[in-house]
N, C-alpha and C positions, 0 to 999 in steps of 0.2 A: 349560537345555533340559529341558522336561517329559518324563516318561516316557510312551511311547506307550500309549494306552488299550488295555486288554485286550479291548475290544469292537470294535476297529478291524477293517476288512476285511483280508484276507490281503495285498492289494497294491493299487496304483493301477490302475484299469481301463484297458484298451486302448481308446482313443477315436480314431476316425478324424477326419481333417480335415473341417470343415464349410465348404463352398464359400461364399466371401464373408466369412470370419472369419479375421483374422490376429491373433496374440497375442504378448505378451512379458511375462515376469515376471522381475525382477532385483532385486539389492541395489543401492540407490543412495545409501545413507547416511541414510535416514529413521529407521532403528532403529540403536541403538549397537552391537548385536551384529554382529561381522564376518561377512560372507557370508550373513546371513539376508535372504532376499528381502523387499522391502517396498513395491514398486510394480508395478502391473499395468496394461497398456494393451491394449485390443483395438480394431483398426480394422475397420470394417464396410463392405461394398460399398454403392455408391450405391443408393438406393431401399429400404434396409432399414427395415422397420417395427418399432415398439417398443411394448411394454406394460409397465406397472409397478405394483407395490403397495408401500406404504410404511408405516412406523410410525405408530401413532395417538398416540404420545407427544406431550404438549403442550410438550415441550422438544426438538424435533427438531434435528438437525444442519444446518449450512449446506448441505451437499450434498443432503440430503433436500429442503430448501426449493427448491433450484434444479431438481432433477429433477421435482418436482411442477409447477413453473412451466412447464416446456417440454413435459411429457408429451402435452398435447393436440395438439401439432404432429404427432405420430405417426411421426416419422422419426428415425433415428440413424445417425451415421457413426463414433462412437467412444465408448468407456467408459474412464475413468481411475479406478483405485482404489488408495488407499494404505492401509497398515496401520501401527499404532504410534501414530497420533494420530487421534481421532474428529472433529476440527474441529467439536465441539459445545460449546455454551455459551461461544463465543469472540467473540460480538458482531460488530461491524463488521469486525474483523480476519478472522473466519472467512469472511464474505461476500467480502472482498477476495481471500483465497486461492482461493476458488472462481472468482471472476471472472478472475483471472490464469491459473488452470489452464485454464479454458474457452477463453480468448482464445488462449493459446499452442497448445493442441491444435487448435483450429479452423484456425489458420494453417498448422500442419504438415500437417494432413489435407486442407485445402482445402475447407472447407464452412462454412455458417452456424453461429454459436455455439449456436443452439437445437437442434443435432443432436449436441451433446457432452454425455454423461452422466458424472457423477462420484459417487463414494462413498468414504467414509472410515471406518476402524474403529480403535479403540484407546482411549487415555486421553482422558477428557472434561475440558474446561476449560483446556487449555494452548494459548494462541495461538502461531502460528508465523509466520515472515516471509512476505510476499506471494508470493515466488518459491519457496517451500518445495517445491512439486511442479513448477511451470512450468519451472524451471531444469534439471530432470532429464529433460524430455520429448524433446529432440532425439535423445539416445542411445537412448532407449526405442523411438522410432519407427523408427530405423535397424535395430533388432533384431527387428522384427515378422516373424513367419512363421506359416505354416499349422501347426496341430496342436500348438502349445506348451501343451497343457492343464495338464500337471503344474506347470510353472514358474508359470503364471498362478494356479493354485489355491494354490500355496505362498506366493505373494506377498501374499495377502490374509489370511493366518493371524495370529491374535494368541495366545491361550492354547490354540489348537487343537494337538492332538498328532499329527494326520495330515491330509494334504490330502484334500479330499472332492470326488468327481466321479462322473458317471454318464453313460451314453449309451443311446439306444434307436433303433430304426428303426420306421417306421410307413408305412402306405400311404394315399395320398389317391387314391381311385379305384384304379387298378392301378399307380400310380407310387410307388416307394419313396423316402422322404425320411429324413433323418437329424436326430436331436436330440442335443444334448450340453450339459452344463452343469457348473458347479462352485459350491461354496458354502463358507461358513465359519461357525463358531459353536461355542461350547463353554460359555460362561457368559453371564449376562444374557440368558437364553432363556426367553421366555414368549409364548404365543399372543396376537398382536395384529396380525394381517395377515401378517407375514413372520418376525419375530424373529431376524434376522441379515442377512447379505449372501448373495445368490444370483444367478447369471447363467446364463441358458439361451439356447441358440442353435439355430436350425434353418435348413436350406437351402430350406425350403418358401416359397412365396409366399402370405402371409396378410395381409389388411388389418388395420390397427392396431385397429380397433374390435372385430374378431373376436378378435384376440390378447388384448385387454384382458378380454373376457368369459371366455375359457378360462383365463387366468392367475388371475383372481380366484376362479373356481370351483376350480381346482386347488390354489391356496394354502389355501383353506378346508379342504381335505381332507388337507393335508400340513403345511405350515409353521404353520398356525393350529391344528394338533392336536398340537403338541409343547410340552413344557415341561421345563426343567432346574431352574430355581430361582424361577420366578414373576416374574422381573424383565424388563421390556420395555426394549430398547435405544433410545437416541436416534437410532440410525443405520439401523434396519431397512430394507432395500431388496431387492426381488427384481425383476429386469428380464428380459423375454423378447424376443428379437430374431428376426426372420424375414428372411433376406437375399434370398430369392427366386432364388438362384443355383444351385439344384439342377435336377434334371430337370423338364421341363414336366409339369404335372399339371392335372386339372380345376380350374376356378376355384372358390375358396372364397368364398362370399358371406354365409354365416351359420354360427354355431357349431352350428346344428342340421342342417346339410347331412348327408345320409346318408353320402356318400362321405368325410366328415370325421371320422366316429366313431372310426376306428382311430387317427387322430392324437391325438384327445383322450384316448383310453385310454392311449396311449404317454406323453403329457405328464403325465397324472396319476400314472402309475407312476414316471416319472423323478423327479417332485417328491417323492413319498413316499420314494423311495430317498435323495435328497439330504437331506430333512428328518430321516429316522431316522438318517442318518450323524451329524448334529449331536447327536442324543441319545446315540448311541454314544460320542461324544467329550465328553459332559457332564463338567464339571470334577470330577475325582475319581471318576467313575463306574466301577463294577465290574459293574453289571447293567443290561440294557435291559428296561424294563417296558412291556408292552402291556396296555392296559385297554379292555375291551369293555363298553359299557353298552347294555342293551336294555330294552324294556318301559317306556320313559319316555313322558311325555305328548306329547313332540315331540323332533325331532332336536336342536334347540337346547338343550332341557332335558337331554337325554342328554349332550351335549357339556359343558355346565356341570358336571354331576355328575362326569363322567369327569375333567375338569381339576381339580376340587376334590380328588378323591382323589389325582390325580397330583401336586398341589402340596402335599399335607399333609406337613409335616416328620415327623410321627409315623409315617405310612405309609412314607415313604421311608427313615427310619432303621430301621424294623423290617425292611424288605427288605434294607438294608445288613447288618443283623445276622443275616439269615437266620432271622428269627423269624416263624413263621406266625401272627401276631397279627391275625386277621381282624376282631377287634373294632374296630380302628382304621379299617378300611374302613367299618364301620357308622357310626362317629363322623363320618367325612368326608362320607358320603352325607347324613346327618342335618343337617349344618350348611350345606348349599348354599342352603337356602331354596327349592329346587325341589320340586314335588309328589312326595311319597314316602309310602309306607305301611309302617310297621314290620312289619306282619303279612303283607305280600306280598313282602317283600324276599328275594331269593335271591342267594347269593354262592358262587362257586367259585374255586379257585386251582389252576393247573396241570391243569385239567380235572377236578378232584376236587370234587364238590358238598359244600358245608359247611353252608349254612343253607337253609331252605326254609320259607315261610310264617311268617317271623319268628322261627323257633327253630332251634337246631342239629339237624341230622338225626341220628336215632338210630343210623344206621350210619356216622356220620363217624368216621374214624380219621386222626389228624394226621400219622402217619409219612410217607405219600406226599407230602403237601404240604410237610413239612419238607425232604424230599429234593429236591423241585422248587425250593425256595428256594435251594438250594446251587448251582444252575446259573447261567449268565450271562444266560439269557433267562427272565424271569418273566412269567406270564400271569395276569391277574385278570379275571373275568367277573362282572358285576353285572346282575341283572334286577330292575327296579323294580316290575314287575307291574301297571302302570297303563295302558299304551298300546302303540304300535308304534314310538315314537321310538328310534333307536339311533345310536351314535357310537363311533368308535375313537380313542383318544389314546395317545401314547407319552411316557414319562418315563424317568428313571434313578433309581438309589438316591442317598441323601445320605450321603456319607462324610466322614471328617475331612480327606480330600484337598481337598475343596471349600473348607474353611476355610483350609487352608494356602495354596492358590493365590491366593485372594482377599485374604487378609491381607497377602500379599507382592507384590501385583500391580504396584504402582508402584515398589517398591524391590527 
């Protein structure tokens, strides 16, 4: 059992039931450790719409292939997620596991197979028997109930040290609706659409095409703006479900509807909460690092610069060592290939200006920055001085704990 991250929230949030969502998370023997939850099932009300974003890896898992295939149908009745085995790089055996899982779930729920979503996380390249998951489903379905958020979140963990979840309320017109979700991720985390597993639910009634638009936009500002180790998983999946079983509200016809703005705000906020919890649980992490880039030629350029800094081993180890070595930030900005001018670059850390117009400020004193580096939350601001593009990204420090966890992952 891994020690809980020092950056973890104080406790699991209190999340209300979402109408139309029943959950179960249990230990069914997929992981060898006794009592460790390893399978999650969610049953969704008829008419639930769905949106999804997936890894851009050219070596995706069998579950990702299946979810992509059915996403255009726009409806969902269940999601089945296992931990401990990624069902990736498993050839036809992996496709068979997905087919058997989907077939069994569809029969138990009573719906077409193209309304069953699946996801897997864990070790890559280890085939399992066809009924690896399917045989465990009857007991899982019997245990479904409203509000089992913590059990569900725990069941999808791998090297995570705490379950990750969040909830928000929003108004569509004058009607209040609920959003809730949970996620997992700790290592193999790099921006490429989603970078882990995440499942979000709302009782609002929203068409699938609108859901897809707002999920893609929200993921770009959250899951696509985090990195732990620059490695993109084969299994990255984020799914958003709208059951339509809450209070009746004005119809949503477009993501740009004025009465839909508050929902979009709440969704974006919830996704950032979930994504930054992943960074807080970065393998071996001791510090959460927020990097703000401004003055770039475009937002895309700002993001690339921010992520290059965030992924730099030299920057991340300096932060781990509480060394105010701002020269490593200069190095990382310079290597991105993005437009930058040495003589216009400004850097600050912890709100303390360090460089200006390409040189160290005459009034710079390192002591306040060194003190800031000792805290659990480190802030870096970089102004490129060339335009109006800006971006915010999050990362964590790189410690020996990361090496230990990953060197021992399978054994």
